[in-house]
N, C-alpha and C positions, 0 to 999 in steps of 0.2 A: 502494500500499499502508500502510496507517495503520501511525504509529508506533511505537517503543516507551510512551512515552508518550501515548498517549494508549489505549493500551493496557493501559498499568497502571492511567487514571483508570476506563476502564471495567468495570473489577474491584475496584473501590471500589463499586458500585451494587449496589446488592443485590440487587435487583428494575426490571429498567427498564419504563420503561409502557411500553404500545401507547398508540395511537393513539386516537384519544374513536368513536365511533359515535353514540352517542345525544347526545341535546342536555344530558343529564347527567353526559355525561363531560366536558361541554366547562363545565358550570358548577363543577364540582367539578374540574376540570383550573387554571384561573382560579392564577395566581398570581406568577409573574416581574414581569409586566404590571402587576400591581397590586403590586407592592414598588418595580419601577424607577420606579414615576408618583409612588407616594407620597414615592422619596425627591426624584424633581424635585421635587414642591412643598411642600420643606422653607419654613422662615421666609422664606426670602428671597421666595418667593412671596406670602404674605400679610400680606408689609412693604410688596412694591414696588403691587401692586395694591391696599393703603390709598391706600400719597404718591400714588396715580396719582389714586385716583376721590377721594380728599379735597383735590387741589389744583386737579386739571384737569375733573374732573364724573366726563362719562363720556367726555370728547373722544379719549380712547389709549384705546379699545376695542379696536377693532379690531385690534390691534398683539399685545394677548393672542390675541384668537381668531386672525389671521396667525399665533403660534408656538406654538400648541395644534398647527392640521394639519400645519404646521413638522414634528412632533416625530414626530407620529406617522407620517407617509409617510416622516423622511427614516427613524428607526428600524424602521420595517418592512422598506426595502433592505436595511437593515443585516441583521438579522435574515434576511434570505431567504436571502443571502448561502451565512451560516452554515449550513441549512439545507438548499442549492438545489444550490450548487458540485457541483463534477463530480469538483475534485483533492484530496478528505479533508481539506481547509481547519476548522476549527472555529466558527471565529469567521472575523469578515471584520477584527482584523487582522495574524492571521495571513496575508488573501490584498492586503494593501497591501506587501506585500515584493514583490511582482510586477512594481507600479508602481515603487516602491523599494527597495533589500534592506536602506535602512537607515530608513525610513517608518514600520517598526510602533516602534522604538526613539526617536523625536522623536512622535509620537501620546505613547506612554507614559511617555517623560518630559515633558512637559509637561501631558497627562490627569492626573500626579502634581501635580503643581504647583499645577493651577485646581481638584484635589479638597484641597489642605490650605489652601490661602485659604478657600473653601467652609466647611473643618470650624471656621479658628480664630474665624470668628462662629456656628458654628451649636453647639459647643460651650456657648460663651457666653449662644446663646439659651438653651438648655436651663438653666442653670445662673439666667438672665432668670429663669426661668417657674418653677420649683419657688422660689425665691426668693420670692415675691409668692403663689406658692398653701399655704407655710404661715408668710403672714404676717409675713413680715424674718425667720425665726432667722436669725441671725450679723452682725445689723447694714448697714447701710444703703452700708458701706462695704467690709465683705472679707465680706459673705453671700452676693453672685452668686456669687465667684469658688472658695466655700469649695464650695457646691452645686457649680457645675461639677465642680470634685475630683469630688465624690459622683458624677455620672452619667456621666464618665469613666470610676469605678469597676465600674460596671452594664454600661455599656458594652465593656469588658474582660471584664468574666464572658461574657456574653449571647457575645463576637467567640471564646472559646477556648471555646465546648464544644464537642461533635462533632456536632449535631446543629444549627450555627449558623443555613444557610443557612434549613431549616421556622421558627426561631425568631423570625425577623426578619419571615418572610411572616405570621405568626401578630404581632404586632405591628402591619405594613402592614393588616391588617385590622380590626385595634381602631379603631386612626391612621384610621381611610376612616371609620369607622360617624360617630366623636367629632366629623369635622372638618365631616360631611354634613351632619350633625342640630344641632349649632349653630349655623354658619353658614347654612344656608340656612333656618332659623326667624327670623335673626339678618336676614337680607334682608328675606323676606315682611313681616316686623313691622316694615318700617321703609317698608312701603309704595312698592313704585318705579315709575315712569312705563311704560309702558311703548314711547312715543316717546321717549323721551330714550335707551333703551335704545336703538335702532335706528340714533337719531343718531350715538351715539358708535360702532355698528359701520363707519361710514358714510365713515371716513381723516378723519371731523373732524380737525383741529393745532388749540391752544388757544395763545396769547403765553404766555413764559416766565415768568409771576409767580409758581411753584411754591415750592418749598424745592430745588429742586433742576431743570435746567437736563432739559427739554421732552425734549429727543435721551438725555441719558443715565437717563431717566424709561425710555421707550420700550428703550435698547438693555439698560437692566437687567431688564426684562420678558421680550423676543427670550433674552438670555444666560437667567433664570431659569430658562425655561418653553421657548425653542421646541433649534433644533438646537445641541446640546452636547457638550463630550466624555462630558460625563454619559451618554447616549445609547446608548453604547459597556460601559455595564457591563448592559443589555439579552439580550446576549447570552452575556453570562458565565453569568446567571443565570439562563438556560435549559441552559447547558451543567450549574448543581444543577442540574435539572430535570430534564433525562436525556433531555431533543428531541432529537431525530437525524432524519434523511429532512424532505424533502417534505410523508411526508405529514401529517409537523404543520405546515405551513404556516397550513393555515385554522386549526388550537386556539391558534398564532400569533399570526393576526390577533384574534380575537376577546376573545385575553389581551389585548392593548395597547390594543383599543380599549376593554378594559374600565377600566383604569385612566386614560384619556386624558378619559372622562366622568364620572370622578369628579372628576378634576383641574381639567375648566370647575365643576362645579356648586359647588366650591370656591371657587374662586378669580372668579368673575360672584359670586356670593354676597359677600366678604368686598371685592368693591370697591363692591359697588354700596353698599353698608352705606356705606362712606366718602363715595359719591359722597351718598350722602342725606344724610345725618347728620352730618357734618362740613364739609361744603362752606356748606351752608345755614346756617352758624355761623359759617363764617369759618374755623377751627380748622384749625391744617398738623399734618402727621404727622411732627415731629423725631423720638421717643423711643418710648422703648415703651409710660409713661403715656401720653401719646397716643391711645393702643389701647386703651388699655384706657381711658381716657372716652367713648373713640364705641362701645365696645361697652355703657358704661353707661347712653349714652346711650340706645343702640335698645335694651337689655333689662332695664334696671333693675340692681338692688344684683345680681345675680345673675351682669350680664353680663361683668366686670371677669374674673371668676373660672369660668366657659366662655370666656372667651379666653389668661388662664397657662392650663389645663389642656389644652387645642388645641395653642400654643403648643408646649405640653410635650414630647406625644405630636410634633408635627410636626417640631419639633425635633431630641429621640432617634430618632426613625426614622431623619430623614437622615442625623444624625451617624456612626451604625451602619452605616447602609449603605454610605456614604459609604468606611467605610472600611476595608470589605470590597470595595466594589468600584472602586475606583477603585487600588486592593493590585492584585486582582487584571487590569488594565488595563497598568500599571507595567511588571506581571515576562512578562503575554502579551509586551508589546509587545521586553521585555528580549530574551526564549527565540527568536521567530521574526528577530528580529537579526541573529542571527549563526552559522553554519549549525551552525557548531562542534556549539554543543546541540541541532542534532534531536533526536537519540535521546535525549536528557533530558530525565525528565522535569520538566514546570510549577510551579516552586513551588508549593505550598496552602499555609493555613491550619494543615497541621501540621509545615512548615520553618521554624527560626528564623530565617530572612533575611526571609520573608513576617510574619514575627511582628514584627520590629522595627518592618518601616514601617507595618505595619496599628494596631500597638497602643502605636509609642512616635513616629514621624511622624505618622501621619494620625488619632490619640486621643488621646494624651496633652499635646504638644509646645501643639496646637491648645486646650490648657486654661487657658496661659500667658494666653492672650490674653482673659480674661476679668478678669486685673490690674483695679484699678481706674486705672491710669497710661493704661489705653488705651479709644479712645473709644466710644460708646454704638452697640448694638450693629445700627441701625439704617442709620448712614449707611455701617459695616463691611460691613451690608446689598447697601445700594442700588452701591455700587465691588467689592463682591466677585460680586455675581450680573453684574455687564455683563460681569466679564473671564472668565464660563464660554463664553461668546459666539465667542472669541478665534480655538477651531482650527474654530468650525464650516469655517467655506471648504474650509480645508486636506480634512478628514475624507471634504465633501458628494462634492470633486471626487472625489478619492480611491475613493471610494464608484461617481461616475458609471463610473467605468473599469472594475471590479473585475466593478463587476453587470453590462453593456454587453460584458461579453468572451465569447463562445460559448466559446470553449476553455476557461472553468474553471467556464462554468455548465451546468445538465443539460438536453440538448434542452426545448424554450420554456418558459426560465424566466429566462432574456438581459432583459432591461429590455425593455416597448414602449414604443412613441414617445410613448404619454399621460405614462409613470412619470418616463418624462427631463424632458419641459415640471415636471413636477410639482418634480425635483429640481433641476434648474435655478431653476426660481426659490423653490424654499429658498437656495437659493444666495444668489440673491440676494438674500434675506435675511440671509443668516449674514453677509458683506461687509456690506449697511447695517449691521444691529445692529454691527459693530465699527469702522466711521465714526462712526456715534452716540457710543461708547465715548470714541475715540480725542477727538472732536471736545467730546462732556457734560465730559470729565477735565478739559480744557486750559482 
């Protein structure tokens, strides 16, 4: 039987969506996958791909390919549980309680910590981008911080609107349009050699001659793009969309695939620009100004302006989505870790506790990291992105357990053998990313 909390949330939907039947229904339904993929593809992706392309050419491109495949299959398995379980669980976080009753609390808390680390450089990235777009207004010392405060204020307005999710979806659509046009055009202008790209996808490994250790950069790529706690935002956005039941499973897969394709196009494009423009010139990526120089060499005087526009949209979309998504994961975890709360409503963006965490911890406090005393956002981006993959092995093991449990899954929807093979491979990638993080940092 559904709990009272589910009944209450169901009443909040004025019109429940119907399962799609025509291709136009699928096209119109795309939303949660685009939103979460645009959040995944934060400024970390752009910086990490540029760092790897400039320092190592195409040698680490295989890590990006593995991460993108991992993310699609892993996140699809997470979403499948929410849509196809037989016990009334709305998200897989609730299902993790069957593995260990306090596991939702552990995952929710660690996910919030990971999200906070990501926010510390994401908000700063918005401020830096706006500072450059407006030609250094505010001064070189305090200008980025002041613009970060301004961006946080706009984010506050977005997140406190009654239709915050719909607004975030619109922002994501604008972001993907800008990024695809800007960076795909820059990649084409760079005139890449197809043979070099194929070689880069063949597991080639360069020596540690770049600005960052090879394993740290590879772990950052997988942490930013591959299996991380950020994947748990997707079922929360599916709830916002109102999708319920296995009849939405095909819609979910098409929705997620559309977002992953957008990530592929943008990430490979910015990687190609770094490999073709900066590497031959011997230029390393160490600051945001190096990224600006890269786009200037690729596109001329308009290149830096397009870069800052893309970075601004990227970081703003990500930081607002993180503030909502990671806060939802945190409160969902707390709610399902304590049986005494089963009949209570899960806190939403209309409750005081949720707003304190979402707006205070996940939006306002990270703004302080834009102060001049903190390191350049590129260094924070690589280290922060790498930490995003730490939770992946734990979440993958839990996902394997609950999606194979025929007592919890609807008939015919438990994992097939080939799905388990893929998830085990994804789990290995997550462990490798964690290993790369530890050894690279030390």
